[in-house]
Wavefront OBJ file of the C-alpha trace (Angstrom):
o trace
v 0.147 -0.034 0.429
v 1.365 3.568 -0.701
v 2.544 5.362 1.971
v 0.055 8.103 1.813
v -0.892 8.315 5.579
v 1.624 10.104 6.359
v 3.721 10.072 9.497
v 1.473 8.849 13.094
v 1.729 11.877 15.589
v 4.555 12.119 18.056
v 4.427 13.915 21.529
v 6.709 17.361 21.644
v 6.012 20.669 22.296
v 7.397 23.427 19.902
v 7.547 27.245 20.298
v 4.829 28.588 16.924
v 3.446 25.162 16.841
v 2.016 25.404 20.202
v -0.056 28.653 18.791
v -3.296 27.554 17.783
v -6.607 29.291 16.440
v -9.757 27.462 16.906
v -13.527 27.722 16.506
v -14.972 25.817 19.872
v -18.611 24.915 20.723
v -19.346 22.504 23.565
v -20.588 19.617 21.187
v -20.431 18.660 17.165
v -23.466 16.629 17.901
v -26.228 19.003 18.003
v -29.092 16.851 17.718
v -31.919 18.011 19.926
v -30.468 21.982 19.734
v -32.365 25.007 18.319
v -29.163 27.289 19.054
v -25.461 26.166 18.608
v -23.036 28.977 20.208
v -19.773 29.266 18.597
v -15.992 30.782 19.633
v -13.490 31.385 17.616
v -10.374 31.365 20.491
v -6.520 31.506 19.989
v -3.930 30.217 22.468
v -2.138 27.230 23.495
v -5.604 25.025 24.199
v -3.489 21.991 25.541
v -2.476 23.852 28.231
v -6.025 24.371 29.421
v -6.568 27.374 32.135
v -3.213 27.509 32.777
v -2.675 29.822 29.940
v -3.291 33.397 29.094
v -5.176 33.431 25.226
v -4.319 35.620 23.001
v -7.103 38.339 21.764
v -8.537 37.381 18.503
v -8.784 39.969 15.498
v -6.478 42.251 17.257
v -3.598 43.881 15.683
v -1.039 46.211 18.565
v -4.069 48.941 19.371
v -6.376 48.179 16.779
v -9.202 45.477 16.525
v -11.635 44.231 13.895
v -14.576 41.371 13.628
v -14.118 38.663 11.498
v -13.521 39.020 7.573
v -16.221 36.166 6.367
v -17.902 33.583 8.680
v -20.423 31.016 6.999
v -21.736 27.536 6.980
v -22.400 24.660 4.079
v -25.293 22.688 4.375
v -26.720 20.522 1.865
v -24.668 22.347 -1.027
v -25.913 25.985 -0.089
v -23.527 28.484 1.689
v -25.125 30.556 4.385
v -23.533 34.005 5.527
v -23.018 34.538 9.217
v -20.442 37.251 8.938
v -23.138 39.773 10.205
v -24.232 37.596 13.369
v -20.290 37.908 14.357
v -20.046 40.055 17.492
v -17.060 40.595 20.376
v -16.595 38.255 22.969
v -14.054 37.477 25.892
v -12.712 34.126 27.498
v -11.091 34.321 30.944
v -8.554 31.472 32.058
v -7.265 30.882 34.999
v -4.344 33.336 34.004
v -5.824 36.098 31.959
v -8.812 37.106 29.475
v -8.499 37.962 26.065
v -11.029 38.614 22.828
v -12.684 36.086 21.055
v -15.254 36.425 18.189
v -18.606 34.974 18.967
v -21.627 34.096 16.627
v -24.593 31.518 16.950
v -26.593 29.464 14.580
v -30.544 29.354 15.595
v -32.639 30.211 12.615
v -29.961 28.474 9.815
v -30.491 25.073 11.700
v -33.339 23.804 10.003
v -33.475 20.378 9.090
v -31.015 17.854 9.819
v -27.581 16.534 7.787
v -24.473 18.389 8.626
v -23.373 21.602 8.315
v -19.875 22.710 7.871
v -19.018 26.165 9.883
v -16.061 27.949 8.545
v -14.702 31.787 9.767
v -11.796 33.740 8.707
v -11.261 36.181 11.185
v -8.553 38.237 9.928
v -5.118 39.244 10.972
v -4.149 38.752 15.285
v -0.376 40.023 16.586
v 0.708 37.967 19.169
v 2.875 40.222 21.567
v 4.301 37.204 23.003
v 6.280 36.201 19.688
v 5.674 39.632 17.996
v 4.320 37.354 15.246
v 1.393 38.113 12.920
v -1.130 35.107 12.418
v -4.185 34.754 9.567
v -5.629 31.999 8.905
v -9.207 30.223 8.862
v -10.794 28.009 11.344
v -13.492 25.307 10.479
v -15.440 22.400 12.225
v -18.566 20.491 11.337
v -21.890 20.010 13.352
v -24.333 16.751 12.779
v -27.956 17.073 13.732
v -29.957 13.905 13.359
v -27.176 11.797 11.689
v -24.916 12.880 9.070
v -26.589 13.263 5.410
v -24.884 14.625 2.190
v -21.223 15.007 1.667
v -20.583 18.453 2.512
v -18.307 17.334 5.241
v -15.845 15.981 3.372
v -16.063 18.061 0.344
v -13.496 21.434 0.009
v -15.836 24.410 0.863
v -13.461 27.344 1.440
v -11.951 28.443 -1.641
v -9.214 30.849 -1.692
v -7.969 29.684 1.473
v -5.721 27.043 3.222
v -8.253 23.916 4.353
v -7.573 20.849 5.750
v -10.211 18.031 4.283
v -11.675 15.197 6.482
v -12.471 11.421 5.652
v -14.087 11.070 8.957
v -16.593 13.403 9.680
v -15.566 15.542 12.504
v -18.402 14.488 14.828
v -17.919 11.010 14.379
v -14.394 10.250 15.531
v -13.807 7.306 18.199
v -10.691 7.145 20.670
v -7.721 5.527 19.342
v -9.171 5.137 15.895
v -6.830 6.817 12.788
v -8.142 10.015 11.834
v -7.031 11.042 7.820
v -6.881 14.383 7.078
v -5.871 16.371 3.370
v -3.895 19.751 4.018
v -4.557 22.140 0.548
v -3.315 25.486 -0.289
v -5.683 28.629 -1.361
v -5.715 26.805 -4.762
v -7.050 23.244 -3.315
v -3.598 21.722 -4.288
v -2.330 19.053 -1.598
v 0.780 20.340 0.553
v 3.456 18.038 0.990
v 5.652 17.663 4.018
v 4.050 20.561 6.089
v 4.168 20.864 9.913
v 0.380 19.671 11.397
v -0.400 20.459 14.988
v -2.995 18.387 17.270
v -4.012 20.169 20.327
v -6.332 18.669 22.425
v -9.008 21.088 24.408
v -7.563 20.486 27.747
v -9.751 22.138 30.110
v -13.748 23.226 30.816
v -15.115 25.589 29.117
v -18.122 27.359 29.988
v -19.697 29.169 27.074
v -22.378 30.998 29.192
v -19.600 32.575 31.544
v -17.138 32.757 28.892
v -14.732 30.936 31.166
v -11.749 28.258 30.050
v -10.411 26.777 33.305
v -8.822 23.383 34.745
v -6.727 20.926 32.992
v -8.989 17.484 31.699
v -5.438 15.943 31.071
v -1.451 15.768 32.242
v -0.261 14.009 29.128
v -0.601 13.273 25.535
v -2.444 16.812 24.805
v -0.161 17.627 22.080
v 0.707 15.932 19.246
v 3.155 16.797 15.941
v 3.296 15.153 12.556
v 3.810 16.362 9.113
v 1.539 15.452 5.617
v 3.605 12.899 3.214
v 4.287 13.868 -0.287
v 0.919 13.892 -1.240
v -0.377 16.455 1.367
v -2.057 13.345 3.850
v -1.589 12.985 7.813
v -3.154 10.750 10.308
v -3.315 10.816 13.711
v -4.838 8.800 16.450
v -6.099 10.395 19.735
v -5.294 9.139 23.054
v -8.856 10.972 24.792
v -12.025 11.705 24.007
v -12.991 15.232 23.722
v -12.431 18.235 21.367
v -9.410 18.750 19.463
v -7.927 21.011 17.180
v -5.914 20.215 14.213
v -3.830 22.912 12.979
v -1.602 22.832 9.725
v 0.563 25.482 9.693
v 0.703 26.128 5.915
v 3.079 29.265 5.635
v 5.836 30.706 7.864
v 8.236 33.887 7.108
v 10.314 34.208 10.209
v 12.183 37.205 8.727
v 8.955 39.135 8.562
v 7.443 37.214 11.674
v 3.929 36.156 9.811
v 2.397 32.910 9.824
v -0.672 31.299 7.900
v -2.306 28.600 8.750
v -6.006 26.514 8.994
v -7.638 24.553 11.731
v -10.115 22.199 12.247
v -12.357 20.971 15.381
v -13.147 17.841 15.818
v -15.152 15.717 18.888
v -13.310 12.588 19.864
v -15.610 9.523 21.612
v -15.300 5.974 23.355
v -16.553 3.748 21.000
v -19.583 2.124 22.328
l 1 2 3 4 5 6 7 8 9 10 11 12 13 14 15 16 17 18 19 20 21 22 23 24 25 26 27 28 29 30 31 32 33 34 35 36 37 38 39 40 41 42 43 44 45 46 47 48 49 50 51 52 53 54 55 56 57 58 59 60 61 62 63 64 65 66 67 68 69 70 71 72 73 74 75 76 77 78 79 80 81 82 83 84 85 86 87 88 89 90 91 92 93 94 95 96 97 98 99 100 101 102 103 104 105 106 107 108 109 110 111 112 113 114 115 116 117 118 119 120 121 122 123 124 125 126 127 128 129 130 131 132 133 134 135 136 137 138 139 140 141 142 143 144 145 146 147 148 149 150 151 152 153 154 155 156 157 158 159 160 161 162 163 164 165 166 167 168 169 170 171 172 173 174 175 176 177 178 179 180 181 182 183 184 185 186 187 188 189 190 191 192 193 194 195 196 197 198 199 200 201 202 203 204 205 206 207 208 209 210 211 212 213 214 215 216 217 218 219 220 221 222 223 224 225 226 227 228 229 230 231 232 233 234 235 236 237 238 239 240 241 242 243 244 245 246 247 248 249 250 251 252 253 254 255 256 257 258 259 260 261 262 263 264 265 266 267
């Protein structure tokens, strides 16, 4: 069999690889719900509440809302940009700016909704780097239907395309993904960071506290020559997979893309 699955993720902790901008919601199975809130967050989620968040959409003293937010459901693109508002997340260390929005009237019927947010540029004072990327997840209601979740939907942006529905991943199973560039071409030999959302997030209070696991919370791998990667998740819960698509160390500029998945214990 061709070696298209890349290298299974290994444990390590690496400078910029620890930075992870991701979209958060409590669960990706939203069966029975009529309203689903989301937060775009930035920081080191594998550290749980022990790490100070990075303010999303803040560059020096200027702030902005998301450039673009949309959902894809049954092949139809739904614009959500106008629903985005400024929010806040408070960890055990500090508070930071988030970008928040809610799906409600758009949550009609069943199946999958692919959620894409383009937060725009964020400057991290700690590393003095400027970050620019997109965040993605898939929510499922009344069972997965159709193929939106496994298609490219973010044309013009870097994107992770899953081969398993992100709401249906099991502990210790093999998850395969494809990292593509802005033109949809596979990205070979590219760094992929997989971070556990290692704390308790209270969406109503806007808090991210505590630490759920002590080890195996930050995995690292690379795409293979065809842009594929694989990873096996040791813990149940939410994980953010980040493809660091481009880094310019001279200009201190990073472009990346993330995918939030939910891992469950197989019954």
